[in-house]
N, C-alpha and C positions, 0 to 999 in steps of 0.2 A: 730603612722603614718603608713599609708598603704604601704606595700612593693611592689614596681613595679618590678615584676619578669622579664618581657620582657625587661625592660630597662637595668637591671643589668646582665642578663644571658650571654651576649656576653663576659663579663669579666670572668665569671665562666668557660665558654667554653675555653677561651684563656689560663687560668691558668691550666686547666686539660690537654689540648692537649700539652701544653708546657712541661709538665712532660714527656709525651711520646716521644716527639721530643728530649728532653735532653737525655733520657735514650738510645735511638737508636744511637745518635751521639757519646756518650761516648763509646759505644760498638764498633763502626766502627773504630774510631781513636785509641782506646786503643789496638786493635789487630795489627794494622800496625806497630807501634813502637816496639811492643814486638815480632814480627814474627821471627827474627833471633834466639832469645833465645828459643822460642817455638819449632822451628824445630830441634835445637840442642838437647834439653832435650828429645823430643819424638823420636829422630833418624828418623825424617821425611825427605821427599824429597822436591824439588822445586814444584812438582806437588801437594803434600799435601799443601804446602804453598799458592799456588794460590787458591786452593779450600777453604782453611781456610778463606782467604780474601773474595773471590767471592761467596762462597757457600751460605752465608747469603743473599747476594744481589740477587743471582740467584733465590732462593726460593721466596723471596719477589716479584721479577719481575714476576715470573710465576703466582702468585696468585693475583696480584694487580687488574687486570681487572676483574677477576672472582668475587672478593670480592666487587669491585666497583658496579657491576651489582646487586649482592645479596643485597648490602646495599641500593641501590635505591628501591629494591622491598620490603625489610623486615625491614629496619631501620638500622642506622649507629652506634648508641650508643652501642647496645648489642655486635656487632662485635668488636668495639673498645675496650671495657672492656675485652673481651675474649682474645684479643691480648696481653694485659698486662700479663695475667696469663700464657699464653703459652711461652712468651718471658722469663719470670722469671724462669720457669721450665727448659727451654733450657739453660739458663745461668748457672744454678747450675750443669746441666749435663756436660756442657763444662768444668767446673772447675774440674770435677771428671774424665775426659778422660785419658786413659792410653796409647793411641797411636794415630797416625795421622788419621787413618780411623775413630776412634770413635769421635775425635774432629770435623771432617768434618760432620759426621752424626748429631751431636748435634748443629753445626752451622746452618745446614739446618733447624732444629727444631726452632732455634731462628728466622730464616728467616720467618717461618710460622707466628710466633707472630708478627714480624715486619710488615708483609704484612697486618695484621688486623689493626695495628696502622696507617701505612702510607696511606692505602686505604681510611681511614675514617677521619683522623685528619683534613686535609685541607678542605674537604667537610663540616665537622661539623662547622669549623670556617666560611666558606663561607655562610652557612645557617644562622648563628647567627649574622653576622655583616652586617650593611647596606652598599650599594655599595660605598658610599663616604668615608667609613672608612675601606674598605676591604684591601687595600694595607697596611695600618698601622697594621691591625691584622695579616696579613701574614708576614709582616716584623718583627714584634715582635716574631712570631713563629720561623722565621729564626734566630733571635738573640739567641734564646734558642738552636738552632742547633749548632751554633758556640761556645756558652758557653760550651756545651757538648764536642765539639772538643778540646777546651782549656784544660778542665779537663782531657779528655782522654789522650792527648799527655803527659801532665806532670805527671798525676797519674800513667800511665803505667811505665814511667821511674822510679819513686819513688818506686812503689810496686815491680817491677822486681829487683831493686837494693837492697831493704831491706827485701823483702819477697821472692816470686817466681811468675812465670807467671800465676799460677792458681788463684792468688788473683785478677787478672784483670777481671776475670769472676765473682768471688764472689761479687764484688762491685755492680753488676747489681741487685743482689737479693733484698736487702732492698729497692732500688728505685722501682723495679718492684712491690713489695708487696704494697708499699705506693700508687703507681699509680693505681693499680687494685682496691684497696679499695676506694680511692678518686673518681675515675671515676664512680664507681658503685653508690656511695652516691650522687654525684652532677650532673651528666649529665642527661638530659632529651631529649626524642625524639621529635623534633619539625619539622623535614623536611617533606615535602610532599612526599608520597610514590608513586612510578611510577606504572603504570598499570602492573599487573602480566602477564608475557609472558613466552613462552617456552625458556628454557635455551639453549644456544649455546655451546654444548659440543665439536663439531667438530673443530670449530675455536680455542677454548681455548686449547684443547689438542695439536693440530698441532703447535700452537705458542710455547708452552712449549717444545715440541719435537725439533722444529727447533732451538730454542735458546740453548738448552742443547747440541745438536749436534755440533753447532758452538763453544761453549765453550770447548767441548772435543777436537775439532780440534786444538785449540790454547793452550791446556795444556798437552796433553798426548804425551810427547816426543818432538822431533824437529818439530816446526810448519811449517818448510819449506820442510819437507820430502814429498814424493809422497803420502804416506798414509794419512797424515794429510791434504794435499791439497784436496784429494778426499773426505775426511770427511767434510771438509769445504764446498765444492761444494754441497754436499748432504744437508747440513744444509740450505744453501742459497736457494736450490730448494724447500725445505719444506716451507720456508717463502713465496716464490712465490705462492705456492699452497694455503697458508693461505689467501692471498689477494683475490684470485678467490673464495674461499669458503665463506669468509665473505661478499663479494659482492652479493652472492646468498642467504644469510640468511635473513629471514624476520626480525628477532630480533637478530642481531649479538652482541656478547660480545664486540668485538673490533669494535665499531660503526664507520665505515669509513665515514658515512654521515656527521659526525661532522667536517671532514676535508674540507667540502665545505665552512665552516666559515673561512675566510682568516686569521683572528687574531689567531684562534685556530691552523690552519695548520702551519703558519709561526712561531709562538711561540714554537710549539712542535719540529719543524725541527731544529731551533736554539738551543733549549734545548738539543736535542739528540746529535748534533755535539759537543756542549760544554762539555757535560757529557762524551762522548767518549774520548775526548782529555784531559780533565781537571781532571777527577776522579782518574787517576793514579798518580797525583801530589804528594800526601803524600807518596806513595810507592817509587817513584823515589827519592824524597827528603830524605827519610829515608836511602835508599841505599847510596846516596851521602854523607850524614852527618856521617853515622856510618862506612862505608867501605872505603870511599875516604879520608875524613877528620879525621877519627878515633875517632869521638865523642862517648861517652857512651850513653846508652839509655836515661838516665835522662837528659843529656845535649842536646841531639837531640830534646827531647820533649820540653824543656824550650825554645830553640831557636825559635820554631814555634809559641810561644805565641804572639809576636807582630802582626803577620798576622791575627790570630784569634781575637785579640782585635779590630783590624780595622773592621772586619766583624761584630763583636758584637755591635760596636758602630754605624756603618753606616747603617746596615740593616733596622732598624725602620725608619731612615731618608729617605732612598731610597724608602721604601714603601709609606711614606707620599708624597714624590715628585711624585711618579707614580700616586697617587690618583689625584693630581692636573694637571700634565702635560702629563700623559700617559706613556706607557712603551717603546715606540719606540727608543727614543734617549738614555735614561738611559741604556736600555739593550744593545744597540749597543756599547756604550762607555765601558760598563762592559766587553763585549766580546773582544774589542780591548785591554783592559788592561790585560785580561786573556792571550791573545795571546802574548802580550809583556812580561809577566812574564815568560812564557815557553821559549820564544826565548832568553830572558836575561839569564835564567837558563842554556841554552845550551852553553853559553860562559864561565861558571865557570870552574875552574881547581883545581888541588890538592893543590895549594897555595893561593886560593882565600881568601880574608879577610871576616870577619863577616859582614862588611858594604856592600860588594858585594852581599853576600847571603841575607842580609836584604832588599836590593832594590827589589830583586825578590819576597821575601815574602810579602812586602808591596803592590806590584803590584797585586799579587795573592789576597790579602785581599780586596783591592779597587775594583778589577774586580768582584769578587764573590758577594760583597755587592751590587754593582750597577746592576748586571744582574739578580740575582735570584728573589727577591721580585717583581720587575716590570714585569718580564716575567711570573711568576706564576699568578700575578693579571690579566695580559692581557689575559692569557688562560682561567682562571676560570671565569672571568667576561664576556667572550664572549658567553657563552653557557646558555641555559634555565635552570631554577632552577631544573626541574625534571631530567636533564641530568648531574647534577654536579658530582654525584657519579661515573658514568662511565667515564665522562670527566677527572676527577681527576685520575681515574684508568689508563686511556690511557696516561695522562701526566706523571704520576709516572712510568708507564711501560716503556715508551720510555727513560726517564732519567735513570731508573735503568738498562735497557738494555745497554745503553751506559756505565754505571758504571760497569756492569758485564764484558763487553768486554774490558774495558779500560786497566786493569792491564795485562791480557794476550796479548792484542794488543801491549802494550808498550814493552813487552818482545819479541814479534815478530819483532818489529822494532830494538831492540837491537841485535837480532840474525843476522841481516843484516851486523853487524859489527864484532860481536864476536860469535864463534861457540857455539851452544846450550849446549854441554857437559861441556865446560869450564864455561859458564855463570851459569849453574845450581850449580856447585861446589861452586862458589863464593857466590851466593845468599843464599846457605845453611849454610854459616859461619857467625860468628859475627865479623870477621876481615879477611883481605886479607892475605892468607898464602904465596903468591908469589908476591913480590913487582914488578916484571917485568910485571905482568898482569895488574897493575893499569892503565897505559896509555890507553890500549885497552878497559878496562872496563869503564873508564871515557868517552872515545870517544863514546862508545855504549849508555851511559846515555845521553850525549849531543845530539847525533844523534836522539834519540827518542824524546827528548824535542823539538828539532827544527821542526820535522815533525808534532808533535802534535800542536805546536803553529800555524803552517800554516793551519792546519785543522780548528782551531778556527777562523782564519781570514775569511775563507769561510762561517762560520756561521753568520757573520755580514750581508751577503747578504739577507737571509730571514728575519733577524731581522729588517732591514731597510724597507723591502717590506711589513711589516705588516700595514703600513699606519699611519695616525695621531692618536690623542688621541682616545682611545677605547670607544665605546658605547655598552651598554648591548645588547645582542641578544634579538630580539623581537619575533622571531618565531622559532619554533622547526624545525630542519633540516628534510628533507624528510627521511622516513624510507625505 
């Protein structure tokens, strides 16, 4: 019987890209639960801790749009496979780190590999799946993301308890080797390559500089100090310059013309606001469970499993529903549930029961599952085929930018309640040394969650404004 490659290739693509998504998800969640132990063992500070969490995402964010453009020009599969190899080497180097500075550097290397994977995975799926099945394909990929999170949370607690924190990086090595070999053997380049154009170095470099400056302002010392506020203002100024530079470029890396597409613009704005407020959730939950309720790392990880199971089960269903009904209502309901989860979490205290915690976790799970696949499908399905690489790069860049800023932003909100020097001492510990500080520290966590929940409520506005069921873009936006 003749083998129909085109008919079956979409499932090959989904299986290969799912491995990459799974690996990246394991790494992100596994670090968050193990952070207090890592900081203690390496004698590192809260600044090291923030950069250990965000350094990976920062490097991924900086490179996403660049790699999206390069992929459109030269092909996505080659870059995707290279990402597996770089990530694997970075994971091994992280496990061998001897101090906080080394671990940050090697987390940045991991981020380079992650950028290659993230910038191309969704675009490769979009190329391989027909429009009527795209939401299902992306939803299944999201399911792998949350399965990785489940494994990461629980595995980190088990490995830290019975081995040491270095083992949480070693676990990425066999997965990375498998993904590198499998992708090399199975993926084929089928996407239409865009016309070769001059690369936009100015806009790309300025974006990276601006984001790095803002992250520095939120991490080096008290974010409310005059020095840090001045640095923050400088970073914002650089971003304003980026907009003017990109508008004058004939072939911009950050193609702002795509934002003329209403579905693309609304979906990305909603995604950015949700990422800014929602991405620090695992960090804040880890602080609450381990420092307020006194749970061990393994218990904290296990408690998060119900939330991730909800996302694991519902993401493919959400994707299928978006294929049929569009992403407007599903995404908006998901955002409302995300906001409710954070607002509910802001009411928890030192004596809250597991059932009270579980309500918040289930809201988190339902909200994430309903928002992510439909919103991604809406964005990616609204752009022409030859723009999907850069469109996915922009989508991921905005989401990652929100994620990069989320943890330091949540700490900024906490410093409005608790002085930075006291906050840093507590976060660097695996337990509260002074019981008298617990009420203030708890209030700081609750305050941050409340403000973040309100921010997500505002994200519902652009989500609703995206219109009715999406139709594919028929014309390429003007350059």
